[in-house]
N, C-alpha and C positions, 0 to 999 in steps of 0.2 A: 594090616599095619592099624595101630586102635590110638586115637587122637583125643586130650582131652583140651576140651574150648572151654574160657573163662567166657561165660556165655549171662549177656547186660539184658537181653532182649531187646534191641535196638535194631534197627539196619543193619549195620554194619559185620554184627554177630549173628543173625540171622541168615543174611545172606552167606556167610563164610560155613555155617553148616552145610550147606547145599555144596559151597566151591570145594571145601576140604573131601568132601565124600566123594566128589566126582573126580576131583586133580590126584588125590593121592591111592583112590581105591580103598577110603579106610573107615571102618567103623568110627562114629565122631560120638564120644560123650561130653553132655555140657553141664556146668556146675556154674549156677548161680547165687551170689553170696547176698546174703543179707547185709548193708552194715547201714541202714534207718532210712533208703529209700522208698520213697512210697510208692508203689507198685504192687501190681495184684502178680502176685507167685505162681499162679494154680494156672493164668492167663501164658505166662512167659514160658514154663513147661509144656503146656498144649502147644504152643508155638512153635518150642525147640522141637517135638516130636513130629510136627507137619513137617516141617521145614527139612529133617531127617536123620535125627541125631538116633540114634540106639539106646541109649540111655541116658538120662536126668536127674542131677542132686542140684536140692536147694538147700544150704547150709544157713541159718540162723548166726549171724556173729556181731548182732550188734553190743550184746554187753561185753563180750572182748572187745570189738572197737572203739568202747567207750573206755572202759577202765584202762586196756592197757597199752591203747594208743593216746585218744583223746587227751585223759589224763597228763599224760607227758608233755603235748601241746598247750596246754594248760600249765601246768610248773613250771616248761621253758618259755613261757610268753611267743610261741610259735608264729608267728609273723614275715613271714619270706620279703625281703627286700624291706622292712618294715609295713608292708602293706595286707599280704596274701595269707590268710588263716590254716594253708594248707589242707583245706578238705579233700582235694581230690586225690594229693599225692600223697596224702597220711593211710588213706585207705589201699592202697595199690599191693604193697609189702603185703598187708595184712588178705587181701582177696586171692592173691598170687600164692598165695603158702595153703591155703585150705583148697586150691583144685591141684596142688601140687598133691598136697596131703589123698585127693581123688585118685589124681594119675597114678602113684606108688601103688595104691590099693587095686586099682585098674592092670595092674601091670602094663601103663599107656607104655609106646612107642614116643611119642611127642607131646608138647604142650602147645596151643595155639593162642593166640589173644587180638584182639579187635584193633592193636593201635594200628596209627599211620609213623611214615619214615619222618615226619612233621613235627610229631607229636614227641613232649617230653613220657608217656608212658610207657612207650617201646623200652625207653629204658630201665624205668623202672622194673617192668615187667620183666625182663630178660634178665635183669640182674641178681633179679628174686631166685627165677629159675635155677639159672646157671649157679646160685647158691645153694639151694636147697635141692635139686636135681640135676645133679652135672651130667648124667648120661641120658637126660632127657632132649632129643631134637625139639629145636623152639622154632615156631612157623607162623610167621604174623601176615594171613594173607592180603592185608589193607596193604601190605608194602611190596606185595608180588603181581597184583590182580590186573593195575591200572584201568580200574574201572570210579570212575565221576558218582558220585550220589546220586546223579540223574540217571548212570548207568546200572549203578547196582538197582535203583526201582526197578527200572527196567528187566533187568536179570530174573530180579523179584516175583516178577507178574507172569514174565516166558514160563519161570517154573513152577510157576503155581504155589508161591511160599507166598505168606500170610506175615506182612511185616508192620513193625509200630514204626511209625514215624513221628519223633518227641515232636515236633512242629514243623510247621511249613517253614520256616523260618530258621529255626536254633535247633544247635543241635547240644544236648543240656547232659550233665553228669549230675548224681546227687545224691548226698549221704547224710546222716547226721550233722554233720559238723560244718554243710554249706551247699549251696548248689553253684554251678560253675553255668557262664551262659555263653554260646559258639555261635559264628556264623552269620549270615546274612550281611549288613551294613556294620555290625558291629566289627567287624575286621578294620574296618577307616577309621585311625583312632579322632578325626576329625568333628565327627558327627556323635550329636547324642546318643545314650543310648535310648531305644524307643522305650516308651515304659508297657506296651506290652509282652517286653522279655523278663519282668520280672514277674514271681507268685508268691515269693516269701513274703515280700517288704512292701506295699501297697501303701500308697498317698494317702491318709487318714483328716482328719480334724476329730480325734481323740483327744479328751481332757487328757491334762499330765498327770503322768504315773508315775509313782514311786518304788520300786524296786531294792529291798535290803538282800542281800548272797551275805549268806555266813561261809566260811573256810577254813579249813584245819588241816593241817600238813598241808598246804599249800592245793588243797581240792575245796571246790563247792559243796556245803555238805545239805545245804536250804535255801530256801526262797521265804521270804516274809516269814520263819519261823515254823516253817512247815521244812519237814526232815522228807527228801526222795533218795532214789538211787542217779547216781552219775547221769545214764544214758532218757532219764526220765525228767531230769533239770534241763537238761539242754534242749528235750522236745519241745517244754513247758516255756521256756525262756525263747524259741526261735517264734511260738505264736504268739505269747506276750507280744515281743519288741518289734518283729515283724509287723503286726497288726498297728503299729505306731510309725512303718516305714523305716526304722531304722535296719541296720546291715546289710545296705547295698557299697559295695567296693568296684571302681573304675580305676584303672590303672595299666600305663606300658610295662610290660614284664619281659626280662631279659631269660629268654628259655633255655633248657640245657642245650637244646640242639643247635646252637651259635644264632638266632635272631630274635628279634624285638617282636612282643606282641599285643594287642591289644588286649588287654582279658577283663571280664566282669563274674562278677561273686554277689551270691545274697549268703549271707552269712550273721546272722543277728544275734546267736548265745554266741558265739566264736568271739566275735570283736568284744561284748560284754563280758565275757568273762575274762578276756584276757585284761581289758583296761581294768577290770577291776583287780585281777591280781598282779597287773603291773602298780597298780596303788600300792596296796599291801605291803608289797617289795620296797617301797619306796618310802612307806611310812618304816618298815622295820630293819632294814638291813643298815650297815655302817654305810660311808658313801667307798669305802674299797670292794667290799661284800658285791653292791650295789655295778658296780663299774664292773666288776667281774664278771657278774652273772648275765649281765648286758651281751657280754661276747661271747658268754657258754650260749646265750638263746639264741645269737645269730651264728653263732659254727653247726648250731644242730636243725636251725629252720634249713639252710644250704644243705645239709647231707639228706635231708628227706626229701627236699623240692628236687634235689638232682640225684635221685634214685638209692642213693648210697645205703641205704636202713640196715644193710649189712656189714658194715665199714663198722671195724669194733672200737672207733672213739665213741659212737651213738652210744655204745653200751655205757662207756666212762662216763658220757654226758648223763646218762638217765644216773646213771649213781650218785653222781654231783648233785642232780635236780632232786632224787629224793633227802639226800643229807642236808641241801639249804632251804629244803619246804619245810623241815621240820619246825621252821621257828613262824612261817606263814599260816597264820591262824587271826583269824575274827572276824568281822565284817563291813561290807561296803556299801553302804548306801548311794544308789543311782536313780535319776529323773530321767524321762525319756518321754518326748514329745517331737510330734512333728517331724519325724527323721533324724532327728537330734537323741543324743545321749552324754550325759557328764555327772563324774562323780560327784557329790553335796557330801560328802561325809565320812566318814571311818574310823574306826578303832580294833588296838587289840592289844591282847595286855602284854605282849613283848617290844612291843613300840616305846622307843627311849628319848618319844616326846615328852618334853618337859613343861608347861604350861610358865613356868614358875620362872624358868630358863630364856622363852623366847619370847616370855611378854616384854612391849617397850614402856609397860606403865606399873610394871609394879616385879617384886622378883629381885632374882641377881643381878648384878651389872658389876661389870669387871672396871676398876680404876683407871684413871687416865697412866699412869705410869704401866698400871699389866697391858693397854690397850698399843700404847706404845711400843714396850718391849715384844709384843707378838706382831708386831709388825715390821719392827725395825728388822727381827728373824727369821719373818715369812719370805720376807723381799731380799733378802741380802744375795743370793745365789744370783737375782737378776741384775741389783744393781753393780755389783761387785763384774760379774761380764760387760755389761752398758758401758762401764767407765774406763774398765781397760780399753775395750773394741774402740772409745774416744764417740 
């Protein structure tokens, strides 16, 4: 039997190599996909071989993640329940796709991943594999072996397996778009998240910083007039904004698997770009376009979070996003300071805003007759209904 394992290099998937090898008498091929996480991929490969992998692949998918996935998170203001920028959720279908490509190349019988039965990722991985490689068996060791984290560490020591424990307290998932933090007292929603849980966002006393982001076709193309590729722009914003302590997210999240959980994230670039993009949309769209777009945004975020990347509606929403973002061009000026960020200015050649019309001090004013007529007609439905209902 030949099994291809989505391998992060962490405790669960490292233990899974040996467990799969022994349980199924199988050759285990590991695949690590680089989506912007800060890792030593050479060490990950060495760890995989020591744990028992027969072959290892490291696939660089950073640019693909930025250009084909994150780009739509920006165009569609991707915030699950209005808060979470979908960093982990967004990377899962791409990682699964790369793992399946290797599985097909190696003519594997099964695809394995490290998700637990309590997590959302099992849904994302399983559905992606079922879509892309329906003939493959799906194995999720952590759903089968009934080992606690302490049991896994003991198992690894007994087998002489080198493991990387991300933190003595926390379980971390990281990519270009964000960093998620779980474990320890974080699971208690009444307790403040300890400062040592954060890595990208540190409390500082930096001076205020002004950052101008230029957008074209709905995507950021430059910071402070310096043009750069999307992946580089995101990485730079994570550093810049994170150094001011901005980008922390803490909320109660409704998981796919049927219960609420306390979730903690760091996503400086994601939040800043979505805030900026949303502001430009308000500047440019008509009221009807804006309300329609917000509905589309919410639908898309729900599909991504719930593991439904291959739902046909998602492709339709991408086409809608591409079409509507043709007009999202301009610049947004941000001020970041002491953990906070705010928009302090914006402009676009496609903005219908007119100071001549909007100003109370000069320019156009409707006459009293025009105002009275508008109000009468505008409220007629409500007034008539109220009168007939007494």
